[in-house]
N, CA, C, O and the ligand as a Tripos MOL2 file, in Angstrom:
@<TRIPOS>MOLECULE
protein
  273   271    69     0     0
PROTEIN
NO_CHARGES

@<TRIPOS>ATOM
      1 N         -13.3200   63.8190  -82.4090 N.3       1 MET1
      2 CA        -14.7680   63.6070  -82.5080 C.3       1 MET1
      3 C         -15.6090   64.6280  -82.1380 C.2       1 MET1
      4 O         -15.3080   65.4660  -81.2880 O.2       1 MET1
      5 N         -16.6200   64.5960  -82.7190 N.am      2 GLU2
      6 CA        -17.7770   65.6700  -82.5330 C.3       2 GLU2
      7 C         -18.3980   65.6450  -81.0360 C.2       2 GLU2
      8 O         -18.6170   64.5030  -80.6300 O.2       2 GLU2
      9 N         -18.7110   66.6600  -80.1670 N.am      3 PRO3
     10 CA        -19.1680   66.5850  -79.1580 C.3       3 PRO3
     11 C         -20.6000   66.2010  -79.1460 C.2       3 PRO3
     12 O         -20.9800   65.7360  -78.0710 O.2       3 PRO3
     13 N         -21.4800   66.2860  -80.0860 N.am      4 LEU4
     14 CA        -22.7020   66.0400  -80.0410 C.3       4 LEU4
     15 C         -22.7760   64.2910  -80.3510 C.2       4 LEU4
     16 O         -23.6100   63.5630  -79.8120 O.2       4 LEU4
     17 N         -21.7750   63.8330  -81.2820 N.am      5 LEU5
     18 CA        -21.7110   62.4540  -81.3760 C.3       5 LEU5
     19 C         -21.4720   61.8370  -80.0040 C.2       5 LEU5
     20 O         -22.3370   61.0240  -79.6760 O.2       5 LEU5
     21 N         -20.5520   62.0300  -79.1880 N.am      6 LEU6
     22 CA        -20.1280   61.6760  -77.9210 C.3       6 LEU6
     23 C         -21.3100   61.7840  -77.0190 C.2       6 LEU6
     24 O         -21.3930   60.9470  -76.1210 O.2       6 LEU6
     25 N         -22.2290   62.6870  -77.1260 N.am      7 PHE7
     26 CA        -23.2780   62.9860  -76.2230 C.3       7 PHE7
     27 C         -24.4800   61.8400  -76.6540 C.2       7 PHE7
     28 O         -25.3110   61.3310  -75.9020 O.2       7 PHE7
     29 N         -24.3020   61.6250  -78.0230 N.am      8 ALA8
     30 CA        -25.5570   60.5310  -78.5460 C.3       8 ALA8
     31 C         -25.2420   59.2750  -78.0440 C.2       8 ALA8
     32 O         -26.0740   58.4670  -77.6310 O.2       8 ALA8
     33 N         -23.8180   59.0810  -78.0850 N.am      9 ILE9
     34 CA        -23.2010   57.5760  -77.7420 C.3       9 ILE9
     35 C         -23.6260   57.3760  -76.1300 C.2       9 ILE9
     36 O         -24.2030   56.3700  -75.7180 O.2       9 ILE9
     37 N         -23.2840   58.3790  -75.3960 N.am     10 ALA10
     38 CA        -23.4140   58.4760  -73.9110 C.3      10 ALA10
     39 C         -24.8830   58.0820  -73.5000 C.2      10 ALA10
     40 O         -25.1790   57.2120  -72.6800 O.2      10 ALA10
     41 N         -25.7820   58.9040  -74.2410 N.am     11 THR11
     42 CA        -27.2700   58.8020  -74.0720 C.3      11 THR11
     43 C         -27.8080   57.4620  -74.3030 C.2      11 THR11
     44 O         -28.7650   57.0110  -73.6740 O.2      11 THR11
     45 N         -27.0380   56.7030  -75.4120 N.am     12 ALA12
     46 CA        -27.6580   55.6660  -75.8960 C.3      12 ALA12
     47 C         -27.1440   54.4730  -74.7840 C.2      12 ALA12
     48 O         -27.8820   53.5410  -74.4640 O.2      12 ALA12
     49 N         -25.9070   54.6340  -74.3030 N.am     13 ILE13
     50 CA        -25.3760   53.7690  -73.4520 C.3      13 ILE13
     51 C         -26.3600   53.8810  -72.0430 C.2      13 ILE13
     52 O         -26.7570   52.8570  -71.4850 O.2      13 ILE13
     53 N         -26.6270   54.9520  -71.6530 N.am     14 LEU14
     54 CA        -27.4390   55.1320  -70.3770 C.3      14 LEU14
     55 C         -28.8830   54.6770  -70.4960 C.2      14 LEU14
     56 O         -29.4670   54.2210  -69.5130 O.2      14 LEU14
     57 N         -29.4650   54.7920  -71.6710 N.am     15 ALA15
     58 CA        -30.5380   54.1330  -71.8770 C.3      15 ALA15
     59 C         -30.7770   52.7220  -71.9260 C.2      15 ALA15
     60 O         -31.7720   52.0860  -71.5770 O.2      15 ALA15
     61 N         -29.6500   52.3290  -72.4380 N.am     16 GLY16
     62 CA        -29.5330   50.7960  -72.4280 C.3      16 GLY16
     63 C         -29.3870   50.0680  -70.9540 C.2      16 GLY16
     64 O         -29.9030   48.9950  -70.6420 O.2      16 GLY16
     65 N         -28.5470   50.9210  -70.1070 N.am     17 LEU17
     66 CA        -28.5350   50.4170  -68.7910 C.3      17 LEU17
     67 C         -29.6740   50.4670  -67.9430 C.2      17 LEU17
     68 O         -29.9540   49.6950  -67.0260 O.2      17 LEU17
     69 N         -30.3960   51.6090  -68.4090 N.am     18 LEU18
     70 CA        -31.6720   51.8150  -67.5990 C.3      18 LEU18
     71 C         -32.6390   50.9500  -67.7850 C.2      18 LEU18
     72 O         -33.3590   50.5430  -66.8730 O.2      18 LEU18
     73 N         -32.7460   50.5310  -69.2370 N.am     19 ALA19
     74 CA        -33.7010   49.4160  -69.5850 C.3      19 ALA19
     75 C         -33.5540   48.2540  -68.9800 C.2      19 ALA19
     76 O         -34.5060   47.6840  -68.4460 O.2      19 ALA19
     77 N         -32.1070   47.6810  -69.0010 N.am     20 SER20
     78 CA        -31.7690   46.3750  -68.4800 C.3      20 SER20
     79 C         -32.1020   46.1820  -66.8940 C.2      20 SER20
     80 O         -32.3540   45.1280  -66.3100 O.2      20 SER20
     81 N         -32.0220   47.6200  -66.3240 N.am     21 LEU21
     82 CA        -32.1120   47.6110  -64.8640 C.3      21 LEU21
     83 C         -33.5560   47.3940  -64.4040 C.2      21 LEU21
     84 O         -33.8830   46.7710  -63.3940 O.2      21 LEU21
     85 N         -34.4420   48.0360  -65.3490 N.am     22 SER22
     86 CA        -35.8590   48.0840  -64.9540 C.3      22 SER22
     87 C         -36.3180   46.5110  -65.2370 C.2      22 SER22
     88 O         -37.1450   46.0420  -64.4540 O.2      22 SER22
     89 N         -35.8300   45.6810  -66.3040 N.am     23 ILE23
     90 CA        -36.1660   44.6540  -66.6460 C.3      23 ILE23
     91 C         -35.8880   43.7300  -65.3270 C.2      23 ILE23
     92 O         -36.7350   43.0060  -64.8040 O.2      23 ILE23
     93 N         -34.5880   43.8880  -64.9070 N.am     24 LEU24
     94 CA        -34.3050   43.1160  -63.7740 C.3      24 LEU24
     95 C         -35.0360   43.2660  -62.4390 C.2      24 LEU24
     96 O         -35.3160   42.3700  -61.6440 O.2      24 LEU24
     97 N         -35.2950   44.6000  -62.3490 N.am     25 ARG25
     98 CA        -36.1760   44.9380  -61.1340 C.3      25 ARG25
     99 C         -37.6120   44.2630  -61.2150 C.2      25 ARG25
    100 O         -38.1210   43.7660  -60.2110 O.2      25 ARG25
    101 N         -38.2400   44.2660  -62.4420 N.am     26 ARG26
    102 CA        -39.5420   43.7410  -62.6300 C.3      26 ARG26
    103 C         -39.7010   42.2050  -62.2630 C.2      26 ARG26
    104 O         -40.6250   41.7010  -61.6250 O.2      26 ARG26
    105 N         -38.6090   41.5820  -62.8030 N.am     27 GLY27
    106 CA        -38.4930   40.1360  -62.8360 C.3      27 GLY27
    107 C         -38.4390   39.8120  -61.2660 C.2      27 GLY27
    108 O         -39.1520   38.9500  -60.7540 O.2      27 GLY27
    109 N         -37.4560   40.6450  -60.5110 N.am     28 ARG28
    110 CA        -37.3320   40.3440  -59.0680 C.3      28 ARG28
    111 C         -38.8530   40.7200  -58.2900 C.2      28 ARG28
    112 O         -39.3130   39.9650  -57.4330 O.2      28 ARG28
    113 N         -39.4520   41.8040  -58.6550 N.am     29 GLY29
    114 CA        -40.4430   42.1660  -58.0010 C.3      29 GLY29
    115 C         -41.6610   41.0880  -57.8160 C.2      29 GLY29
    116 O         -42.4360   40.9530  -56.8690 O.2      29 GLY29
    117 N         -41.5680   40.4200  -58.9610 N.am     30 LYS30
    118 CA        -42.7000   39.3060  -58.8150 C.3      30 LYS30
    119 C         -42.3450   38.1740  -57.8370 C.2      30 LYS30
    120 O         -43.2220   37.5540  -57.2370 O.2      30 LYS30
    121 N         -41.1770   37.9520  -57.7110 N.am     31 LYS31
    122 CA        -40.9140   36.8880  -56.8940 C.3      31 LYS31
    123 C         -41.1640   37.2780  -55.3070 C.2      31 LYS31
    124 O         -41.6590   36.5790  -54.4230 O.2      31 LYS31
    125 N         -40.7190   38.4600  -55.2520 N.am     32 GLU32
    126 CA        -40.7480   39.1760  -53.6500 C.3      32 GLU32
    127 C         -42.2440   39.3310  -53.3500 C.2      32 GLU32
    128 O         -42.5770   39.4910  -52.1760 O.2      32 GLU32
    129 N         -43.1040   39.3000  -54.2460 N.am     33 ASN33
    130 CA        -44.5460   39.8470  -53.6370 C.3      33 ASN33
    131 C         -45.3830   38.5630  -54.3230 C.2      33 ASN33
    132 O         -46.0450   38.8750  -55.3120 O.2      33 ASN33
    133 N         -45.4220   37.4040  -53.9850 N.am     34 PRO34
    134 CA        -46.2460   36.4140  -54.5790 C.3      34 PRO34
    135 C         -47.8960   36.6360  -54.2410 C.2      34 PRO34
    136 O         -48.7650   36.0960  -54.9260 O.2      34 PRO34
    137 N         -48.1610   37.4130  -53.2140 N.am     35 PHE35
    138 CA        -49.4160   37.6260  -52.7510 C.3      35 PHE35
    139 C         -50.0710   38.9340  -53.2940 C.2      35 PHE35
    140 O         -50.9910   39.5020  -52.7050 O.2      35 PHE35
    141 N         -49.5600   39.3360  -54.3870 N.am     36 ALA36
    142 CA        -50.0360   40.6320  -54.8550 C.3      36 ALA36
    143 C         -51.5190   40.4080  -55.1290 C.2      36 ALA36
    144 O         -52.0620   39.3410  -55.4150 O.2      36 ALA36
    145 N         -52.0500   41.5630  -54.9950 N.am     37 VAL37
    146 CA        -53.7380   41.7560  -55.3610 C.3      37 VAL37
    147 C         -53.8270   41.2000  -56.6380 C.2      37 VAL37
    148 O         -54.2960   40.0660  -56.7300 O.2      37 VAL37
    149 N         -53.5250   41.6910  -57.4690 N.am     38 SER38
    150 CA        -53.7690   41.7320  -58.9410 C.3      38 SER38
    151 C         -52.8300   41.7710  -59.9590 C.2      38 SER38
    152 O         -52.4100   42.8870  -60.2620 O.2      38 SER38
    153 N         -52.3330   40.6470  -60.6550 N.am     39 THR39
    154 CA        -51.3190   40.6870  -61.6260 C.3      39 THR39
    155 C         -51.7290   40.0960  -63.1330 C.2      39 THR39
    156 O         -52.1100   38.9390  -63.3090 O.2      39 THR39
    157 N         -51.6010   40.9830  -64.0700 N.am     40 GLU40
    158 CA        -51.9760   40.6260  -65.4110 C.3      40 GLU40
    159 C         -53.2390   39.6450  -65.5810 C.2      40 GLU40
    160 O         -53.1490   38.4800  -65.9680 O.2      40 GLU40
    161 N         -54.3700   40.2680  -65.2470 N.am     41 GLY41
    162 CA        -55.6450   39.5240  -65.4120 C.3      41 GLY41
    163 C         -55.9590   38.3000  -64.5750 C.2      41 GLY41
    164 O         -56.7290   37.4170  -64.9530 O.2      41 GLY41
    165 N         -55.3780   38.2980  -63.5210 N.am     42 GLU42
    166 CA        -55.5690   37.4160  -62.4030 C.3      42 GLU42
    167 C         -55.5330   38.0160  -61.0720 C.2      42 GLU42
    168 O         -54.7280   38.8840  -60.7370 O.2      42 GLU42
    169 N         -56.5220   37.4700  -60.2600 N.am     43 THR43
    170 CA        -56.5090   38.1800  -58.8500 C.3      43 THR43
    171 C         -56.1030   36.9940  -57.8040 C.2      43 THR43
    172 O         -56.6030   35.8690  -57.8310 O.2      43 THR43
    173 N         -55.2240   37.3860  -56.9840 N.am     44 ARG44
    174 CA        -54.5100   36.4480  -55.9770 C.3      44 ARG44
    175 C         -55.3350   36.3870  -54.7050 C.2      44 ARG44
    176 O         -55.4810   37.4190  -54.0500 O.2      44 ARG44
    177 N         -55.8860   35.2410  -54.3110 N.am     45 CYS45
    178 CA        -56.7180   35.1020  -53.1570 C.3      45 CYS45
    179 C         -56.0450   35.6330  -51.8820 C.2      45 CYS45
    180 O         -54.9320   35.1750  -51.6280 O.2      45 CYS45
    181 N         -56.5540   36.5030  -51.0810 N.am     46 PRO46
    182 CA        -55.9100   36.9960  -49.9060 C.3      46 PRO46
    183 C         -55.7100   35.9380  -49.0490 C.2      46 PRO46
    184 O         -54.7160   35.9680  -48.3230 O.2      46 PRO46
    185 N         -56.4910   34.9840  -48.9980 N.am     47 ASN47
    186 CA        -56.7710   33.9180  -48.0630 C.3      47 ASN47
    187 C         -55.8360   32.7890  -48.2440 C.2      47 ASN47
    188 O         -55.2010   32.3310  -47.2930 O.2      47 ASN47
    189 N         -55.7300   32.2890  -49.5590 N.am     48 CYS48
    190 CA        -54.7240   31.0740  -49.9220 C.3      48 CYS48
    191 C         -53.6870   31.4970  -50.8170 C.2      48 CYS48
    192 O         -52.6040   30.9170  -50.8890 O.2      48 CYS48
    193 N         -53.9740   32.4060  -51.4370 N.am     49 GLY49
    194 CA        -52.8360   32.8410  -52.4430 C.3      49 GLY49
    195 C         -53.1870   32.3120  -53.7820 C.2      49 GLY49
    196 O         -52.4290   32.5800  -54.7140 O.2      49 GLY49
    197 N         -54.0990   31.6930  -53.9630 N.am     50 MET50
    198 CA        -54.5820   30.8300  -55.1990 C.3      50 MET50
    199 C         -54.8410   31.9120  -56.2740 C.2      50 MET50
    200 O         -55.3850   32.9520  -55.9030 O.2      50 MET50
    201 N         -54.5290   31.7720  -57.4580 N.am     51 GLY51
    202 CA        -54.6130   32.7790  -58.5490 C.3      51 GLY51
    203 C         -56.1850   32.4280  -59.3300 C.2      51 GLY51
    204 O         -56.3880   31.3950  -59.9680 O.2      51 GLY51
    205 N         -56.9520   33.2490  -59.1720 N.am     52 ASN52
    206 CA        -58.2140   33.1140  -59.7710 C.3      52 ASN52
    207 C         -58.2720   34.2510  -60.9340 C.2      52 ASN52
    208 O         -57.5960   35.2790  -60.8900 O.2      52 ASN52
    209 N         -59.1790   33.9180  -61.9870 N.am     53 MET53
    210 CA        -59.4610   35.0890  -62.7490 C.3      53 MET53
    211 C         -59.9240   36.2280  -62.3220 C.2      53 MET53
    212 O         -60.6720   36.2270  -61.3440 O.2      53 MET53
    213 N         -59.5780   37.4190  -62.9580 N.am     54 TRP54
    214 CA        -60.2790   38.6780  -62.1990 C.3      54 TRP54
    215 C         -61.6890   38.8550  -62.4140 C.2      54 TRP54
    216 O         -62.2430   39.7620  -61.7920 O.2      54 TRP54
    217 N         -62.3950   38.0930  -63.2380 N.am     55 THR55
    218 CA        -63.6550   38.0920  -63.2190 C.3      55 THR55
    219 C         -64.4980   37.3080  -62.1910 C.2      55 THR55
    220 O         -65.7200   37.3930  -62.0720 O.2      55 THR55
    221 N         -63.7100   36.5700  -61.5050 N.am     56 ASP56
    222 CA        -64.3560   35.6950  -60.4170 C.3      56 ASP56
    223 C         -64.4850   36.5670  -59.1010 C.2      56 ASP56
    224 O         -63.6490   37.4070  -58.7700 O.2      56 ASP56
    225 N         -65.5110   36.2980  -58.4670 N.am     57 GLY57
    226 CA        -65.9660   36.9890  -57.1060 C.3      57 GLY57
    227 C         -65.6990   36.3070  -56.0250 C.2      57 GLY57
    228 O         -65.8310   36.8650  -54.9360 O.2      57 GLY57
    229 N         -65.2160   34.7950  -56.1110 N.am     58 ARG58
    230 CA        -64.8320   34.0580  -55.3410 C.3      58 ARG58
    231 C         -63.6520   33.1550  -55.4360 C.2      58 ARG58
    232 O         -63.4400   32.7440  -56.5770 O.2      58 ARG58
    233 N         -62.8890   32.7770  -54.5710 N.am     59 CYS59
    234 CA        -61.7010   32.0360  -54.8350 C.3      59 CYS59
    235 C         -62.0820   30.7200  -55.3140 C.2      59 CYS59
    236 O         -62.9980   30.1690  -54.7030 O.2      59 CYS59
    237 N         -61.4780   30.0310  -56.4280 N.am     60 ILE60
    238 CA        -61.9170   28.7790  -56.6800 C.3      60 ILE60
    239 C         -61.3770   27.6060  -55.9860 C.2      60 ILE60
    240 O         -61.8110   26.4690  -56.1710 O.2      60 ILE60
    241 N         -60.3230   27.9330  -55.0980 N.am     61 SER61
    242 CA        -59.8310   27.0240  -54.0060 C.3      61 SER61
    243 C         -60.3660   26.9770  -52.8120 C.2      61 SER61
    244 O         -60.6850   25.8950  -52.3200 O.2      61 SER61
    245 N         -60.5370   28.0900  -52.1970 N.am     62 CYS62
    246 CA        -61.2300   28.0810  -50.7640 C.3      62 CYS62
    247 C         -62.4850   28.6640  -50.7500 C.2      62 CYS62
    248 O         -63.1790   28.4210  -49.7630 O.2      62 CYS62
    249 N         -62.9800   29.4430  -51.6970 N.am     63 GLY63
    250 CA        -64.2890   30.2680  -51.5970 C.3      63 GLY63
    251 C         -64.3430   31.4430  -50.9530 C.2      63 GLY63
    252 O         -65.4190   31.8670  -50.5310 O.2      63 GLY63
    253 N         -63.1330   32.1500  -50.7880 N.am     64 ALA64
    254 CA        -63.1220   33.2550  -50.0840 C.3      64 ALA64
    255 C         -63.5970   34.5020  -51.0030 C.2      64 ALA64
    256 O         -63.4900   34.5610  -52.2280 O.2      64 ALA64
    257 N         -64.0830   35.3740  -50.2410 N.am     65 ASP65
    258 CA        -64.4870   36.5250  -51.2570 C.3      65 ASP65
    259 C         -63.1010   37.4460  -51.8980 C.2      65 ASP65
    260 O         -62.1210   37.8130  -51.2500 O.2      65 ASP65
    261 N         -63.3510   37.6560  -53.2420 N.am     66 LEU66
    262 CA        -62.0990   38.2570  -53.6810 C.3      66 LEU66
    263 C         -62.2430   39.9230  -53.6420 C.2      66 LEU66
    264 O         -63.3300   40.4800  -53.7930 O.2      66 LEU66
    265 N         -61.0150   40.6190  -53.4220 N.am     67 PRO67
    266 CA        -61.1180   42.0090  -53.6830 C.3      67 PRO67
    267 C         -61.5980   42.3750  -55.2180 C.2      67 PRO67
    268 O         -61.3360   41.6620  -56.1870 O.2      67 PRO67
    269 N         -62.2650   43.4760  -55.2700 N.am     68 GLY68
    270 CA        -62.7480   43.9390  -56.5460 C.3      68 GLY68
    271 C         -63.7740   43.5450  -57.3690 C.2      68 GLY68
    272 O         -63.9720   44.1310  -58.4330 O.2      68 GLY68
    273 ZN        -58.4200   31.0000  -51.5260 Zn       69 ZN69
@<TRIPOS>BOND
     1     1     2 1
     2     2     3 1
     3     3     4 2
     4     3     5 am
     5     5     6 1
     6     6     7 1
     7     7     8 2
     8     7     9 am
     9     9    10 1
    10    10    11 1
    11    11    12 2
    12    11    13 am
    13    13    14 1
    14    14    15 1
    15    15    16 2
    16    15    17 am
    17    17    18 1
    18    18    19 1
    19    19    20 2
    20    19    21 am
    21    21    22 1
    22    22    23 1
    23    23    24 2
    24    23    25 am
    25    25    26 1
    26    26    27 1
    27    27    28 2
    28    27    29 am
    29    29    30 1
    30    30    31 1
    31    31    32 2
    32    31    33 am
    33    33    34 1
    34    34    35 1
    35    35    36 2
    36    35    37 am
    37    37    38 1
    38    38    39 1
    39    39    40 2
    40    39    41 am
    41    41    42 1
    42    42    43 1
    43    43    44 2
    44    43    45 am
    45    45    46 1
    46    46    47 1
    47    47    48 2
    48    47    49 am
    49    49    50 1
    50    50    51 1
    51    51    52 2
    52    51    53 am
    53    53    54 1
    54    54    55 1
    55    55    56 2
    56    55    57 am
    57    57    58 1
    58    58    59 1
    59    59    60 2
    60    59    61 am
    61    61    62 1
    62    62    63 1
    63    63    64 2
    64    63    65 am
    65    65    66 1
    66    66    67 1
    67    67    68 2
    68    67    69 am
    69    69    70 1
    70    70    71 1
    71    71    72 2
    72    71    73 am
    73    73    74 1
    74    74    75 1
    75    75    76 2
    76    75    77 am
    77    77    78 1
    78    78    79 1
    79    79    80 2
    80    79    81 am
    81    81    82 1
    82    82    83 1
    83    83    84 2
    84    83    85 am
    85    85    86 1
    86    86    87 1
    87    87    88 2
    88    87    89 am
    89    89    90 1
    90    90    91 1
    91    91    92 2
    92    91    93 am
    93    93    94 1
    94    94    95 1
    95    95    96 2
    96    95    97 am
    97    97    98 1
    98    98    99 1
    99    99   100 2
   100    99   101 am
   101   101   102 1
   102   102   103 1
   103   103   104 2
   104   103   105 am
   105   105   106 1
   106   106   107 1
   107   107   108 2
   108   107   109 am
   109   109   110 1
   110   110   111 1
   111   111   112 2
   112   111   113 am
   113   113   114 1
   114   114   115 1
   115   115   116 2
   116   115   117 am
   117   117   118 1
   118   118   119 1
   119   119   120 2
   120   119   121 am
   121   121   122 1
   122   122   123 1
   123   123   124 2
   124   123   125 am
   125   125   126 1
   126   126   127 1
   127   127   128 2
   128   127   129 am
   129   129   130 1
   130   130   131 1
   131   131   132 2
   132   131   133 am
   133   133   134 1
   134   134   135 1
   135   135   136 2
   136   135   137 am
   137   137   138 1
   138   138   139 1
   139   139   140 2
   140   139   141 am
   141   141   142 1
   142   142   143 1
   143   143   144 2
   144   143   145 am
   145   145   146 1
   146   146   147 1
   147   147   148 2
   148   147   149 am
   149   149   150 1
   150   150   151 1
   151   151   152 2
   152   151   153 am
   153   153   154 1
   154   154   155 1
   155   155   156 2
   156   155   157 am
   157   157   158 1
   158   158   159 1
   159   159   160 2
   160   159   161 am
   161   161   162 1
   162   162   163 1
   163   163   164 2
   164   163   165 am
   165   165   166 1
   166   166   167 1
   167   167   168 2
   168   167   169 am
   169   169   170 1
   170   170   171 1
   171   171   172 2
   172   171   173 am
   173   173   174 1
   174   174   175 1
   175   175   176 2
   176   175   177 am
   177   177   178 1
   178   178   179 1
   179   179   180 2
   180   179   181 am
   181   181   182 1
   182   182   183 1
   183   183   184 2
   184   183   185 am
   185   185   186 1
   186   186   187 1
   187   187   188 2
   188   187   189 am
   189   189   190 1
   190   190   191 1
   191   191   192 2
   192   191   193 am
   193   193   194 1
   194   194   195 1
   195   195   196 2
   196   195   197 am
   197   197   198 1
   198   198   199 1
   199   199   200 2
   200   199   201 am
   201   201   202 1
   202   202   203 1
   203   203   204 2
   204   203   205 am
   205   205   206 1
   206   206   207 1
   207   207   208 2
   208   207   209 am
   209   209   210 1
   210   210   211 1
   211   211   212 2
   212   211   213 am
   213   213   214 1
   214   214   215 1
   215   215   216 2
   216   215   217 am
   217   217   218 1
   218   218   219 1
   219   219   220 2
   220   219   221 am
   221   221   222 1
   222   222   223 1
   223   223   224 2
   224   223   225 am
   225   225   226 1
   226   226   227 1
   227   227   228 2
   228   227   229 am
   229   229   230 1
   230   230   231 1
   231   231   232 2
   232   231   233 am
   233   233   234 1
   234   234   235 1
   235   235   236 2
   236   235   237 am
   237   237   238 1
   238   238   239 1
   239   239   240 2
   240   239   241 am
   241   241   242 1
   242   242   243 1
   243   243   244 2
   244   243   245 am
   245   245   246 1
   246   246   247 1
   247   247   248 2
   248   247   249 am
   249   249   250 1
   250   250   251 1
   251   251   252 2
   252   251   253 am
   253   253   254 1
   254   254   255 1
   255   255   256 2
   256   255   257 am
   257   257   258 1
   258   258   259 1
   259   259   260 2
   260   259   261 am
   261   261   262 1
   262   262   263 1
   263   263   264 2
   264   263   265 am
   265   265   266 1
   266   266   267 1
   267   267   268 2
   268   267   269 am
   269   269   270 1
   270   270   271 1
   271   271   272 2
@<TRIPOS>SUBSTRUCTURE
     1 MET1         2 RESIDUE 1 A MET
     2 GLU2         6 RESIDUE 1 A GLU
     3 PRO3        10 RESIDUE 1 A PRO
     4 LEU4        14 RESIDUE 1 A LEU
     5 LEU5        18 RESIDUE 1 A LEU
     6 LEU6        22 RESIDUE 1 A LEU
     7 PHE7        26 RESIDUE 1 A PHE
     8 ALA8        30 RESIDUE 1 A ALA
     9 ILE9        34 RESIDUE 1 A ILE
    10 ALA10       38 RESIDUE 1 A ALA
    11 THR11       42 RESIDUE 1 A THR
    12 ALA12       46 RESIDUE 1 A ALA
    13 ILE13       50 RESIDUE 1 A ILE
    14 LEU14       54 RESIDUE 1 A LEU
    15 ALA15       58 RESIDUE 1 A ALA
    16 GLY16       62 RESIDUE 1 A GLY
    17 LEU17       66 RESIDUE 1 A LEU
    18 LEU18       70 RESIDUE 1 A LEU
    19 ALA19       74 RESIDUE 1 A ALA
    20 SER20       78 RESIDUE 1 A SER
    21 LEU21       82 RESIDUE 1 A LEU
    22 SER22       86 RESIDUE 1 A SER
    23 ILE23       90 RESIDUE 1 A ILE
    24 LEU24       94 RESIDUE 1 A LEU
    25 ARG25       98 RESIDUE 1 A ARG
    26 ARG26      102 RESIDUE 1 A ARG
    27 GLY27      106 RESIDUE 1 A GLY
    28 ARG28      110 RESIDUE 1 A ARG
    29 GLY29      114 RESIDUE 1 A GLY
    30 LYS30      118 RESIDUE 1 A LYS
    31 LYS31      122 RESIDUE 1 A LYS
    32 GLU32      126 RESIDUE 1 A GLU
    33 ASN33      130 RESIDUE 1 A ASN
    34 PRO34      134 RESIDUE 1 A PRO
    35 PHE35      138 RESIDUE 1 A PHE
    36 ALA36      142 RESIDUE 1 A ALA
    37 VAL37      146 RESIDUE 1 A VAL
    38 SER38      150 RESIDUE 1 A SER
    39 THR39      154 RESIDUE 1 A THR
    40 GLU40      158 RESIDUE 1 A GLU
    41 GLY41      162 RESIDUE 1 A GLY
    42 GLU42      166 RESIDUE 1 A GLU
    43 THR43      170 RESIDUE 1 A THR
    44 ARG44      174 RESIDUE 1 A ARG
    45 CYS45      178 RESIDUE 1 A CYS
    46 PRO46      182 RESIDUE 1 A PRO
    47 ASN47      186 RESIDUE 1 A ASN
    48 CYS48      190 RESIDUE 1 A CYS
    49 GLY49      194 RESIDUE 1 A GLY
    50 MET50      198 RESIDUE 1 A MET
    51 GLY51      202 RESIDUE 1 A GLY
    52 ASN52      206 RESIDUE 1 A ASN
    53 MET53      210 RESIDUE 1 A MET
    54 TRP54      214 RESIDUE 1 A TRP
    55 THR55      218 RESIDUE 1 A THR
    56 ASP56      222 RESIDUE 1 A ASP
    57 GLY57      226 RESIDUE 1 A GLY
    58 ARG58      230 RESIDUE 1 A ARG
    59 CYS59      234 RESIDUE 1 A CYS
    60 ILE60      238 RESIDUE 1 A ILE
    61 SER61      242 RESIDUE 1 A SER
    62 CYS62      246 RESIDUE 1 A CYS
    63 GLY63      250 RESIDUE 1 A GLY
    64 ALA64      254 RESIDUE 1 A ALA
    65 ASP65      258 RESIDUE 1 A ASP
    66 LEU66      262 RESIDUE 1 A LEU
    67 PRO67      266 RESIDUE 1 A PRO
    68 GLY68      270 RESIDUE 1 A GLY
    69 ZN69       273 GROUP 0 **** ****
């Protein structure tokens, strides 16, 4: 077998492994930090954890000032 072909196959396998690993980490990270300041267009209230629109200046649940 050609060494170049072996290298190409090894690279493809590595890339696949890395991709699935990063997907797993991303899924886990979300659950580990439910009070993240900002995720995908919404702002978490630092006071009660309620998800608000990033355009809102105040929490719709408790009325606390939102960061940003
Ligand atoms: Zn709140």
